[in-house]
BAMIVEX-391415 format. One record per residue (C-alpha): residue in one letter; x, y, z. Coordinates in steps of 0.1 Angstrom, whole numbers, plus 5000, padded with zeros to 4 digits. Example, Ala and Ser with C-alpha at 12.3 -4.5 7.8 and 13.67 -1.06 7.14 Angstrom:
2
{atom "A", {5123, 4955, 5078}}
{atom "S", {5137, 4989, 5071}}
//
This chain:
588
{atom "X", {5000, 5000, 5000}}
{atom "X", {5013, 5034, 4991}}
{atom "X", {5015, 5062, 5016}}
{atom "X", {4988, 5081, 4997}}
{atom "X", {4965, 5051, 4999}}
{atom "X", {4972, 5047, 5036}}
{atom "X", {4965, 5084, 5042}}
{atom "X", {4932, 5082, 5024}}
{atom "X", {4921, 5050, 5040}}
{atom "X", {4930, 5063, 5075}}
{atom "X", {4905, 5092, 5072}}
{atom "X", {4874, 5086, 5093}}
{atom "X", {4843, 5102, 5079}}
{atom "X", {4805, 5097, 5077}}
{atom "X", {4811, 5079, 5044}}
{atom "X", {4839, 5056, 5057}}
{atom "X", {4815, 5047, 5086}}
{atom "X", {4788, 5037, 5061}}
{atom "X", {4813, 5017, 5041}}
{atom "X", {4826, 4999, 5072}}
{atom "X", {4791, 4988, 5083}}
{atom "X", {4783, 4976, 5048}}
{atom "X", {4816, 4957, 5046}}
{atom "X", {4813, 4942, 5081}}
{atom "X", {4779, 4928, 5073}}
{atom "X", {4787, 4912, 5040}}
{atom "X", {4789, 4874, 5035}}
{atom "X", {4827, 4874, 5040}}
{atom "X", {4824, 4883, 5077}}
{atom "X", {4853, 4892, 5099}}
{atom "X", {4882, 4874, 5115}}
{atom "X", {4879, 4895, 5146}}
{atom "X", {4852, 4919, 5158}}
{atom "X", {4863, 4943, 5185}}
{atom "X", {4836, 4957, 5207}}
{atom "X", {4846, 4990, 5224}}
{atom "X", {4862, 5021, 5210}}
{atom "X", {4883, 5032, 5239}}
{atom "X", {4921, 5030, 5240}}
{atom "X", {4921, 4992, 5246}}
{atom "X", {4896, 4984, 5218}}
{atom "X", {4914, 5008, 5194}}
{atom "X", {4947, 4992, 5202}}
{atom "X", {4933, 4958, 5196}}
{atom "X", {4919, 4968, 5162}}
{atom "X", {4953, 4981, 5152}}
{atom "X", {4971, 4950, 5165}}
{atom "X", {4947, 4927, 5147}}
{atom "X", {4946, 4947, 5114}}
{atom "X", {4985, 4948, 5112}}
{atom "X", {4986, 4910, 5116}}
{atom "X", {4966, 4908, 5084}}
{atom "X", {4933, 4898, 5100}}
{atom "X", {4900, 4911, 5086}}
{atom "X", {4891, 4933, 5115}}
{atom "X", {4860, 4953, 5125}}
{atom "X", {4856, 4976, 5155}}
{atom "X", {4823, 4991, 5168}}
{atom "X", {4816, 5016, 5195}}
{atom "X", {4782, 5025, 5209}}
{atom "X", {4793, 5061, 5214}}
{atom "X", {4820, 5083, 5198}}
{atom "X", {4856, 5071, 5199}}
{atom "X", {4870, 5075, 5234}}
{atom "X", {4836, 5085, 5247}}
{atom "X", {4838, 5064, 5278}}
{atom "X", {4868, 5062, 5302}}
{atom "X", {4895, 5070, 5276}}
{atom "X", {4887, 5107, 5273}}
{atom "X", {4887, 5114, 5310}}
{atom "X", {4921, 5102, 5323}}
{atom "X", {4948, 5123, 5340}}
{atom "X", {4962, 5125, 5305}}
{atom "X", {4995, 5110, 5315}}
{atom "X", {5016, 5083, 5299}}
{atom "X", {5035, 5071, 5330}}
{atom "X", {5051, 5041, 5346}}
{atom "X", {5031, 5046, 5378}}
{atom "X", {5056, 5057, 5404}}
{atom "X", {5033, 5049, 5432}}
{atom "X", {5030, 5013, 5420}}
{atom "X", {5068, 5010, 5424}}
{atom "X", {5064, 5019, 5461}}
{atom "X", {5038, 4990, 5462}}
{atom "X", {5066, 4968, 5448}}
{atom "X", {5046, 4962, 5416}}
{atom "X", {5078, 4960, 5395}}
{atom "X", {5064, 4941, 5365}}
{atom "X", {5036, 4966, 5359}}
{atom "X", {5060, 4996, 5363}}
{atom "X", {5087, 4981, 5340}}
{atom "X", {5061, 4973, 5313}}
{atom "X", {5046, 5008, 5315}}
{atom "X", {5079, 5025, 5313}}
{atom "X", {5089, 5005, 5283}}
{atom "X", {5057, 5015, 5266}}
{atom "X", {5062, 5051, 5276}}
{atom "X", {5096, 5052, 5259}}
{atom "X", {5082, 5036, 5227}}
{atom "X", {5054, 5062, 5225}}
{atom "X", {5078, 5091, 5231}}
{atom "X", {5103, 5080, 5205}}
{atom "X", {5087, 5059, 5179}}
{atom "X", {5049, 5054, 5177}}
{atom "X", {5035, 5088, 5188}}
{atom "X", {5062, 5114, 5194}}
{atom "X", {5039, 5142, 5183}}
{atom "X", {5012, 5133, 5208}}
{atom "X", {5032, 5121, 5238}}
{atom "X", {5055, 5147, 5254}}
{atom "X", {5080, 5144, 5283}}
{atom "X", {5067, 5162, 5313}}
{atom "X", {5087, 5171, 5345}}
{atom "X", {5072, 5167, 5379}}
{atom "X", {5084, 5177, 5413}}
{atom "X", {5081, 5154, 5443}}
{atom "X", {5081, 5177, 5473}}
{atom "X", {5101, 5164, 5503}}
{atom "X", {5090, 5171, 5539}}
{atom "X", {5120, 5155, 5556}}
{atom "X", {5154, 5167, 5545}}
{atom "X", {5175, 5136, 5548}}
{atom "X", {5156, 5103, 5553}}
{atom "X", {5128, 5110, 5528}}
{atom "X", {5153, 5123, 5502}}
{atom "X", {5174, 5092, 5506}}
{atom "X", {5146, 5066, 5501}}
{atom "X", {5128, 5087, 5475}}
{atom "X", {5160, 5090, 5455}}
{atom "X", {5164, 5053, 5455}}
{atom "X", {5128, 5048, 5444}}
{atom "X", {5130, 5074, 5416}}
{atom "X", {5165, 5062, 5407}}
{atom "X", {5150, 5027, 5402}}
{atom "X", {5123, 5043, 5381}}
{atom "X", {5149, 5059, 5358}}
{atom "X", {5169, 5027, 5355}}
{atom "X", {5138, 5007, 5346}}
{atom "X", {5130, 5033, 5319}}
{atom "X", {5165, 5032, 5306}}
{atom "X", {5165, 4994, 5305}}
{atom "X", {5131, 4992, 5288}}
{atom "X", {5143, 5016, 5261}}
{atom "X", {5173, 4993, 5255}}
{atom "X", {5199, 5018, 5268}}
{atom "X", {5183, 5049, 5252}}
{atom "X", {5175, 5079, 5273}}
{atom "X", {5139, 5089, 5266}}
{atom "X", {5134, 5114, 5294}}
{atom "X", {5160, 5133, 5316}}
{atom "X", {5170, 5116, 5348}}
{atom "X", {5160, 5128, 5383}}
{atom "X", {5174, 5160, 5397}}
{atom "X", {5176, 5171, 5433}}
{atom "X", {5167, 5206, 5445}}
{atom "X", {5171, 5225, 5477}}
{atom "X", {5143, 5245, 5491}}
{atom "X", {5156, 5276, 5472}}
{atom "X", {5160, 5256, 5440}}
{atom "X", {5125, 5242, 5443}}
{atom "X", {5111, 5277, 5446}}
{atom "X", {5127, 5287, 5413}}
{atom "X", {5109, 5260, 5395}}
{atom "X", {5076, 5262, 5415}}
{atom "X", {5074, 5297, 5430}}
{atom "X", {5037, 5291, 5439}}
{atom "X", {5044, 5264, 5465}}
{atom "X", {5038, 5270, 5502}}
{atom "X", {5070, 5275, 5521}}
{atom "X", {5060, 5253, 5551}}
{atom "X", {5051, 5222, 5529}}
{atom "X", {5086, 5212, 5518}}
{atom "X", {5123, 5212, 5526}}
{atom "X", {5133, 5205, 5490}}
{atom "X", {5122, 5183, 5461}}
{atom "X", {5132, 5157, 5435}}
{atom "X", {5123, 5163, 5399}}
{atom "X", {5115, 5133, 5378}}
{atom "X", {5099, 5129, 5343}}
{atom "X", {5069, 5111, 5329}}
{atom "X", {5049, 5121, 5299}}
{atom "X", {5015, 5137, 5290}}
{atom "X", {4991, 5130, 5261}}
{atom "X", {4957, 5142, 5249}}
{atom "X", {4940, 5109, 5256}}
{atom "X", {4911, 5113, 5232}}
{atom "X", {4934, 5122, 5203}}
{atom "X", {4955, 5091, 5211}}
{atom "X", {4924, 5069, 5207}}
{atom "X", {4912, 5086, 5175}}
{atom "X", {4947, 5083, 5160}}
{atom "X", {4948, 5046, 5169}}
{atom "X", {4915, 5040, 5152}}
{atom "X", {4926, 5060, 5122}}
{atom "X", {4959, 5040, 5120}}
{atom "X", {4940, 5008, 5122}}
{atom "X", {4917, 5019, 5094}}
{atom "X", {4947, 5028, 5074}}
{atom "X", {4957, 4991, 5077}}
{atom "X", {4923, 4979, 5066}}
{atom "X", {4903, 4978, 5099}}
{atom "X", {4866, 4986, 5094}}
{atom "X", {4856, 5012, 5120}}
{atom "X", {4820, 5022, 5130}}
{atom "X", {4812, 5045, 5160}}
{atom "X", {4776, 5050, 5172}}
{atom "X", {4771, 5013, 5166}}
{atom "X", {4759, 4992, 5195}}
{atom "X", {4761, 4955, 5199}}
{atom "X", {4727, 4944, 5210}}
{atom "X", {4730, 4906, 5209}}
{atom "X", {4757, 4879, 5205}}
{atom "X", {4751, 4852, 5179}}
{atom "X", {4760, 4815, 5184}}
{atom "X", {4760, 4784, 5163}}
{atom "X", {4742, 4751, 5172}}
{atom "X", {4772, 4741, 5194}}
{atom "X", {4770, 4772, 5215}}
{atom "X", {4801, 4788, 5199}}
{atom "X", {4800, 4825, 5192}}
{atom "X", {4799, 4833, 5155}}
{atom "X", {4788, 4869, 5153}}
{atom "X", {4768, 4898, 5167}}
{atom "X", {4737, 4919, 5159}}
{atom "X", {4745, 4956, 5160}}
{atom "X", {4722, 4986, 5160}}
{atom "X", {4732, 5016, 5139}}
{atom "X", {4724, 5043, 5164}}
{atom "X", {4724, 5070, 5136}}
{atom "X", {4696, 5052, 5116}}
{atom "X", {4681, 5027, 5140}}
{atom "X", {4689, 4999, 5115}}
{atom "X", {4698, 4965, 5129}}
{atom "X", {4726, 4946, 5112}}
{atom "X", {4742, 4912, 5115}}
{atom "X", {4780, 4908, 5116}}
{atom "X", {4795, 4873, 5112}}
{atom "X", {4829, 4870, 5130}}
{atom "X", {4852, 4841, 5138}}
{atom "X", {4863, 4857, 5170}}
{atom "X", {4849, 4885, 5192}}
{atom "X", {4869, 4905, 5217}}
{atom "X", {4850, 4925, 5243}}
{atom "X", {4869, 4956, 5253}}
{atom "X", {4841, 4977, 5268}}
{atom "X", {4857, 4988, 5300}}
{atom "X", {4831, 4995, 5327}}
{atom "X", {4805, 4980, 5303}}
{atom "X", {4823, 4947, 5304}}
{atom "X", {4798, 4927, 5324}}
{atom "X", {4769, 4941, 5304}}
{atom "X", {4785, 4931, 5271}}
{atom "X", {4797, 4896, 5281}}
{atom "X", {4763, 4887, 5297}}
{atom "X", {4748, 4888, 5262}}
{atom "X", {4769, 4857, 5255}}
{atom "X", {4770, 4840, 5288}}
{atom "X", {4753, 4847, 5322}}
{atom "X", {4775, 4849, 5353}}
{atom "X", {4807, 4843, 5334}}
{atom "X", {4838, 4862, 5326}}
{atom "X", {4853, 4893, 5342}}
{atom "X", {4839, 4912, 5371}}
{atom "X", {4847, 4949, 5369}}
{atom "X", {4846, 4976, 5397}}
{atom "X", {4840, 5011, 5385}}
{atom "X", {4861, 5037, 5403}}
{atom "X", {4854, 5074, 5397}}
{atom "X", {4882, 5099, 5392}}
{atom "X", {4876, 5136, 5387}}
{atom "X", {4898, 5165, 5377}}
{atom "X", {4895, 5203, 5378}}
{atom "X", {4910, 5227, 5352}}
{atom "X", {4924, 5261, 5361}}
{atom "X", {4941, 5288, 5339}}
{atom "X", {4978, 5284, 5333}}
{atom "X", {4985, 5319, 5347}}
{atom "X", {4968, 5310, 5380}}
{atom "X", {4997, 5289, 5393}}
{atom "X", {5032, 5301, 5391}}
{atom "X", {5054, 5272, 5381}}
{atom "X", {5073, 5257, 5352}}
{atom "X", {5069, 5220, 5363}}
{atom "X", {5041, 5198, 5373}}
{atom "X", {5039, 5184, 5408}}
{atom "X", {5030, 5150, 5422}}
{atom "X", {5023, 5139, 5458}}
{atom "X", {5002, 5112, 5475}}
{atom "X", {4971, 5121, 5494}}
{atom "X", {4952, 5101, 5521}}
{atom "X", {4928, 5087, 5495}}
{atom "X", {4946, 5088, 5461}}
{atom "X", {4974, 5108, 5444}}
{atom "X", {4975, 5145, 5434}}
{atom "X", {4988, 5156, 5400}}
{atom "X", {4991, 5192, 5391}}
{atom "X", {4998, 5190, 5354}}
{atom "X", {5007, 5219, 5331}}
{atom "X", {4993, 5221, 5296}}
{atom "X", {4996, 5249, 5270}}
{atom "X", {4968, 5271, 5284}}
{atom "X", {4957, 5255, 5316}}
{atom "X", {4965, 5232, 5346}}
{atom "X", {4948, 5198, 5351}}
{atom "X", {4945, 5189, 5388}}
{atom "X", {4933, 5156, 5402}}
{atom "X", {4924, 5130, 5410}}
{atom "X", {4899, 5111, 5432}}
{atom "X", {4895, 5074, 5434}}
{atom "X", {4861, 5064, 5448}}
{atom "X", {4838, 5034, 5442}}
{atom "X", {4810, 5043, 5419}}
{atom "X", {4776, 5025, 5416}}
{atom "X", {4754, 5050, 5396}}
{atom "X", {4747, 5052, 5359}}
{atom "X", {4780, 5045, 5342}}
{atom "X", {4771, 5066, 5312}}
{atom "X", {4769, 5098, 5332}}
{atom "X", {4796, 5102, 5358}}
{atom "X", {4800, 5138, 5368}}
{atom "X", {4820, 5157, 5394}}
{atom "X", {4800, 5166, 5425}}
{atom "X", {4806, 5196, 5448}}
{atom "X", {4822, 5173, 5473}}
{atom "X", {4846, 5159, 5447}}
{atom "X", {4855, 5194, 5435}}
{atom "X", {4861, 5207, 5470}}
{atom "X", {4883, 5176, 5478}}
{atom "X", {4906, 5183, 5449}}
{atom "X", {4907, 5220, 5457}}
{atom "X", {4916, 5212, 5493}}
{atom "X", {4944, 5188, 5483}}
{atom "X", {4958, 5213, 5458}}
{atom "X", {4957, 5241, 5484}}
{atom "X", {4978, 5220, 5508}}
{atom "X", {5006, 5229, 5484}}
{atom "X", {4996, 5261, 5465}}
{atom "X", {5005, 5294, 5483}}
{atom "X", {4979, 5315, 5465}}
{atom "X", {4951, 5292, 5472}}
{atom "X", {4926, 5282, 5445}}
{atom "X", {4889, 5289, 5448}}
{atom "X", {4858, 5277, 5430}}
{atom "X", {4860, 5309, 5409}}
{atom "X", {4893, 5298, 5395}}
{atom "X", {4879, 5267, 5380}}
{atom "X", {4873, 5269, 5342}}
{atom "X", {4864, 5232, 5338}}
{atom "X", {4859, 5198, 5354}}
{atom "X", {4856, 5163, 5341}}
{atom "X", {4849, 5129, 5355}}
{atom "X", {4856, 5094, 5343}}
{atom "X", {4853, 5058, 5355}}
{atom "X", {4883, 5034, 5357}}
{atom "X", {4874, 4998, 5349}}
{atom "X", {4892, 4979, 5377}}
{atom "X", {4892, 4941, 5380}}
{atom "X", {4871, 4932, 5410}}
{atom "X", {4884, 4904, 5433}}
{atom "X", {4860, 4879, 5448}}
{atom "X", {4852, 4892, 5482}}
{atom "X", {4843, 4873, 5513}}
{atom "X", {4809, 4881, 5528}}
{atom "X", {4809, 4912, 5549}}
{atom "X", {4842, 4926, 5534}}
{atom "X", {4843, 4961, 5518}}
{atom "X", {4852, 4971, 5483}}
{atom "X", {4881, 4995, 5481}}
{atom "X", {4889, 5007, 5446}}
{atom "X", {4924, 5019, 5455}}
{atom "X", {4934, 4983, 5464}}
{atom "X", {4923, 4967, 5431}}
{atom "X", {4950, 4958, 5407}}
{atom "X", {4956, 4979, 5376}}
{atom "X", {4970, 4949, 5358}}
{atom "X", {4948, 4935, 5330}}
{atom "X", {4933, 4901, 5325}}
{atom "X", {4920, 4883, 5293}}
{atom "X", {4896, 4855, 5297}}
{atom "X", {4872, 4834, 5276}}
{atom "X", {4835, 4843, 5279}}
{atom "X", {4822, 4817, 5256}}
{atom "X", {4838, 4797, 5227}}
{atom "X", {4852, 4822, 5202}}
{atom "X", {4845, 4852, 5225}}
{atom "X", {4870, 4867, 5250}}
{atom "X", {4871, 4898, 5272}}
{atom "X", {4899, 4920, 5285}}
{atom "X", {4897, 4945, 5314}}
{atom "X", {4919, 4963, 5338}}
{atom "X", {4952, 4978, 5329}}
{atom "X", {4960, 5015, 5322}}
{atom "X", {4962, 5038, 5292}}
{atom "X", {5000, 5036, 5290}}
{atom "X", {5000, 4999, 5285}}
{atom "X", {4972, 4998, 5259}}
{atom "X", {4995, 4983, 5233}}
{atom "X", {5006, 4953, 5255}}
{atom "X", {4969, 4948, 5265}}
{atom "X", {4960, 4947, 5228}}
{atom "X", {4987, 4922, 5219}}
{atom "X", {4977, 4899, 5248}}
{atom "X", {4940, 4901, 5237}}
{atom "X", {4947, 4892, 5201}}
{atom "X", {4972, 4865, 5211}}
{atom "X", {4945, 4850, 5234}}
{atom "X", {4918, 4852, 5207}}
{atom "X", {4941, 4835, 5181}}
{atom "X", {4954, 4808, 5204}}
{atom "X", {4981, 4787, 5187}}
{atom "X", {4977, 4806, 5155}}
{atom "X", {4992, 4837, 5172}}
{atom "X", {5027, 4822, 5168}}
{atom "X", {5025, 4825, 5130}}
{atom "X", {5009, 4859, 5132}}
{atom "X", {5030, 4878, 5159}}
{atom "X", {5022, 4914, 5169}}
{atom "X", {5041, 4941, 5151}}
{atom "X", {5026, 4972, 5167}}
{atom "X", {5057, 4982, 5187}}
{atom "X", {5071, 4994, 5154}}
{atom "X", {5040, 5009, 5139}}
{atom "X", {5039, 5047, 5140}}
{atom "X", {5004, 5063, 5144}}
{atom "X", {4990, 5088, 5119}}
{atom "X", {5010, 5120, 5123}}
{atom "X", {5042, 5102, 5135}}
{atom "X", {5055, 5092, 5101}}
{atom "X", {5075, 5122, 5088}}
{atom "X", {5071, 5141, 5121}}
{atom "X", {5109, 5146, 5126}}
{atom "X", {5111, 5159, 5090}}
{atom "X", {5082, 5183, 5095}}
{atom "X", {5100, 5198, 5126}}
{atom "X", {5127, 5210, 5102}}
{atom "X", {5103, 5230, 5080}}
{atom "X", {5077, 5241, 5106}}
{atom "X", {5092, 5276, 5111}}
{atom "X", {5088, 5284, 5074}}
{atom "X", {5052, 5269, 5074}}
{atom "X", {5043, 5289, 5105}}
{atom "X", {5057, 5321, 5090}}
{atom "X", {5037, 5317, 5058}}
{atom "X", {5005, 5310, 5078}}
{atom "X", {5011, 5338, 5103}}
{atom "X", {5012, 5314, 5133}}
{atom "X", {5030, 5325, 5164}}
{atom "X", {5052, 5300, 5184}}
{atom "X", {5023, 5290, 5207}}
{atom "X", {5000, 5281, 5178}}
{atom "X", {5028, 5263, 5160}}
{atom "X", {5035, 5241, 5190}}
{atom "X", {4998, 5236, 5196}}
{atom "X", {4992, 5224, 5161}}
{atom "X", {5023, 5202, 5160}}
{atom "X", {5011, 5184, 5192}}
{atom "X", {4977, 5179, 5177}}
{atom "X", {4986, 5168, 5141}}
{atom "X", {5023, 5160, 5139}}
{atom "X", {5032, 5155, 5102}}
{atom "X", {4995, 5158, 5093}}
{atom "X", {4999, 5195, 5099}}
{atom "X", {5004, 5197, 5061}}
{atom "X", {4969, 5184, 5056}}
{atom "X", {4956, 5213, 5077}}
{atom "X", {4976, 5237, 5056}}
{atom "X", {4961, 5222, 5024}}
{atom "X", {4926, 5229, 5038}}
{atom "X", {4935, 5265, 5045}}
{atom "X", {4951, 5270, 5011}}
{atom "X", {4919, 5258, 4994}}
{atom "X", {4898, 5280, 5017}}
{atom "X", {4917, 5308, 5035}}
{atom "X", {4887, 5314, 5057}}
{atom "X", {4895, 5282, 5075}}
{atom "X", {4928, 5297, 5086}}
{atom "X", {4910, 5322, 5109}}
{atom "X", {4906, 5315, 5146}}
{atom "X", {4872, 5306, 5161}}
{atom "X", {4857, 5339, 5173}}
{atom "X", {4851, 5329, 5209}}
{atom "X", {4879, 5304, 5211}}
{atom "X", {4909, 5318, 5192}}
{atom "X", {4932, 5291, 5205}}
{atom "X", {4916, 5269, 5178}}
{atom "X", {4913, 5274, 5140}}
{atom "X", {4882, 5270, 5119}}
{atom "X", {4902, 5244, 5100}}
{atom "X", {4904, 5223, 5132}}
{atom "X", {4866, 5218, 5130}}
{atom "X", {4865, 5209, 5094}}
{atom "X", {4894, 5185, 5097}}
{atom "X", {4876, 5168, 5127}}
{atom "X", {4848, 5160, 5103}}
{atom "X", {4868, 5152, 5072}}
{atom "X", {4894, 5130, 5088}}
{atom "X", {4887, 5123, 5125}}
{atom "X", {4852, 5108, 5124}}
{atom "X", {4832, 5136, 5141}}
{atom "X", {4795, 5131, 5135}}
{atom "X", {4781, 5155, 5160}}
{atom "X", {4787, 5189, 5176}}
{atom "X", {4794, 5171, 5209}}
{atom "X", {4821, 5150, 5192}}
{atom "X", {4840, 5181, 5182}}
{atom "X", {4836, 5201, 5214}}
{atom "X", {4843, 5173, 5238}}
{atom "X", {4868, 5150, 5220}}
{atom "X", {4883, 5169, 5190}}
{atom "X", {4884, 5207, 5198}}
{atom "X", {4883, 5202, 5235}}
{atom "X", {4866, 5234, 5246}}
{atom "X", {4845, 5213, 5270}}
{atom "X", {4877, 5212, 5291}}
{atom "X", {4890, 5247, 5289}}
{atom "X", {4861, 5272, 5289}}
{atom "X", {4836, 5279, 5316}}
{atom "X", {4807, 5275, 5292}}
{atom "X", {4822, 5242, 5278}}
{atom "X", {4825, 5258, 5244}}
{atom "X", {4788, 5266, 5241}}
{atom "X", {4796, 5302, 5229}}
{atom "X", {4814, 5286, 5199}}
{atom "X", {4786, 5261, 5191}}
{atom "X", {4768, 5282, 5164}}
{atom "X", {4801, 5289, 5146}}
{atom "X", {4811, 5253, 5148}}
{atom "X", {4778, 5238, 5135}}
{atom "X", {4779, 5263, 5106}}
{atom "X", {4812, 5247, 5096}}
{atom "X", {4800, 5211, 5102}}
{atom "X", {4767, 5214, 5085}}
{atom "X", {4778, 5215, 5048}}
{atom "X", {4802, 5186, 5055}}
{atom "X", {4776, 5164, 5071}}
{atom "X", {4746, 5175, 5050}}
{atom "X", {4727, 5191, 5080}}
{atom "X", {4697, 5213, 5075}}
{atom "X", {4693, 5244, 5096}}
{atom "X", {4669, 5224, 5118}}
{atom "X", {4695, 5196, 5122}}
{atom "X", {4722, 5222, 5132}}
{atom "X", {4700, 5239, 5157}}
{atom "X", {4691, 5205, 5172}}
{atom "X", {4728, 5198, 5177}}
{atom "X", {4732, 5231, 5196}}
{atom "X", {4701, 5225, 5217}}
{atom "X", {4713, 5191, 5227}}
{atom "X", {4748, 5204, 5237}}
{atom "X", {4732, 5233, 5257}}
{atom "X", {4711, 5207, 5276}}
{atom "X", {4743, 5188, 5284}}
{atom "X", {4762, 5220, 5296}}
{atom "X", {4733, 5231, 5318}}
{atom "X", {4728, 5196, 5333}}
{atom "X", {4765, 5193, 5342}}
{atom "X", {4765, 5227, 5358}}
{atom "X", {4735, 5217, 5379}}
{atom "X", {4751, 5184, 5388}}
{atom "X", {4783, 5201, 5400}}
{atom "X", {4763, 5219, 5427}}
{atom "X", {4750, 5186, 5442}}
{atom "X", {4769, 5166, 5469}}
{atom "X", {4763, 5130, 5460}}
{atom "X", {4767, 5109, 5429}}
{atom "X", {4730, 5099, 5428}}
{atom "X", {4719, 5136, 5430}}
{atom "X", {4744, 5145, 5403}}
{atom "X", {4734, 5117, 5379}}
{atom "X", {4698, 5126, 5382}}
{atom "X", {4705, 5159, 5364}}
{atom "X", {4719, 5141, 5334}}
{atom "X", {4695, 5112, 5331}}
{atom "X", {4669, 5132, 5312}}
{atom "X", {4693, 5149, 5288}}
{atom "X", {4687, 5136, 5253}}
{atom "X", {4717, 5118, 5238}}
{atom "X", {4728, 5126, 5202}}
{atom "X", {4724, 5089, 5195}}
{atom "X", {4708, 5071, 5224}}
{atom "X", {4719, 5036, 5233}}
{atom "X", {4694, 5008, 5233}}
{atom "X", {4686, 4994, 5267}}
{atom "X", {4695, 4957, 5269}}
{atom "X", {4678, 4929, 5287}}
{atom "X", {4711, 4909, 5288}}
{atom "X", {4695, 4876, 5281}}
{atom "X", {4721, 4850, 5272}}
//
């Protein structure tokens, strides 16, 4: 396949979705059907497609609409797991971090320094230095002797204040700086799906599996899916099915077999977003709290602060930050920040659910989400159908490899995984584009901040954005109420990144949902005007998209004023979805 063919095939559009559904439901069928379009499912689709398997992936929502858009946006080894002596998990994650930074996604994944504040000048510095030193050595070993991030540095109290002037004087005696990496999680998922599509995977979002098909022997041989855009029901034949639906794991596997497979515990994590100028620092910060960990993570225009780690039993489609969640994160951050943050400083919040493997508990024992392993497990649900759950965003590629190996059984030996060497869209040619970006930026009138912002979004595909603008110079203009993004960002989201709705753009492509107090609602009219001709919307269709998004924004604002999950979820339950899921009876 030529690079031009790959580039065209990797574009996710309304038309490519229709083609994928048509191809998945033809008589040929699939070798592997992946259910779930989060980072795990997307990674599985890429792994299977690059092994030469006829692969399909379906997702009931938008790509990354579940857990994968709501992480701490870090690619990290998990320093706290090292202190729990979970060496295998940390080593695996650090190896994957190095690969993403240097080979598969260097445009999306960026090295990020963090400070570990020290409260005791000698003892704590000594044992922390050993722990972080081990972290560095494991990263070096995993990268086969290559340095992928700088090693630890030690700072006195005075040196720490130079890097993080905004820290409280009485909360530290010095600090150790170590490196991890950050990523726009939703973009990582979308680029994984696009890369899989480039290698032939058939990808259809807003497509829900509503029943599992079996042959006369009880072996799984396909699925019935509902096209949530048209309400059509379609039948897909598949030799193997892999369930990668995260917190929906039990619901999905119960369609094939009752009381079998993986048990998953949902743990809620929330984050708050504050303007970059609000905290005076040039590094992130990491510390442990009584209940979880606290990350203060710098991005181009804002800080992400979190997280919580609490058991969750409400509607898994609508987790939202409550007033208690928000206050907890504020209180933990203000333990360190000298000029304390208030509710008025918050420009955004988000909440997601971690799918944690649930151990079998003795009667009378309590669930504690912080004690459940992050390691993943693959298991058979029924003949020809397996499920994977657990793990973490950083190790998605290893999880995908394990899932496909498990599905293939002995055949995996003759079809080994190759994804450790497969660059994602935007990575091929990225180093070369860095050499010419200054001249491109000068011609387009981009300042340094916009240049870096676009490179981190698109990598080598920044030339595709330039082509759009050259054909229509109006697309080179910033959005009126969100000048950090270009009008071309919106059109490209539809023409290449699979956006089908206003929500898809605002929440997972042009992520104003995170960084504006109105969650991008003030830009909605301008954005739907750009999307309408691309998607064939009437004026009524466009207005409906705006109305639905407004309902969502208002419901989340109301939910954030409540104190419990049940109260918060009640505000979102009656908000109309852009493509509502079908309720399942879960009969096997």
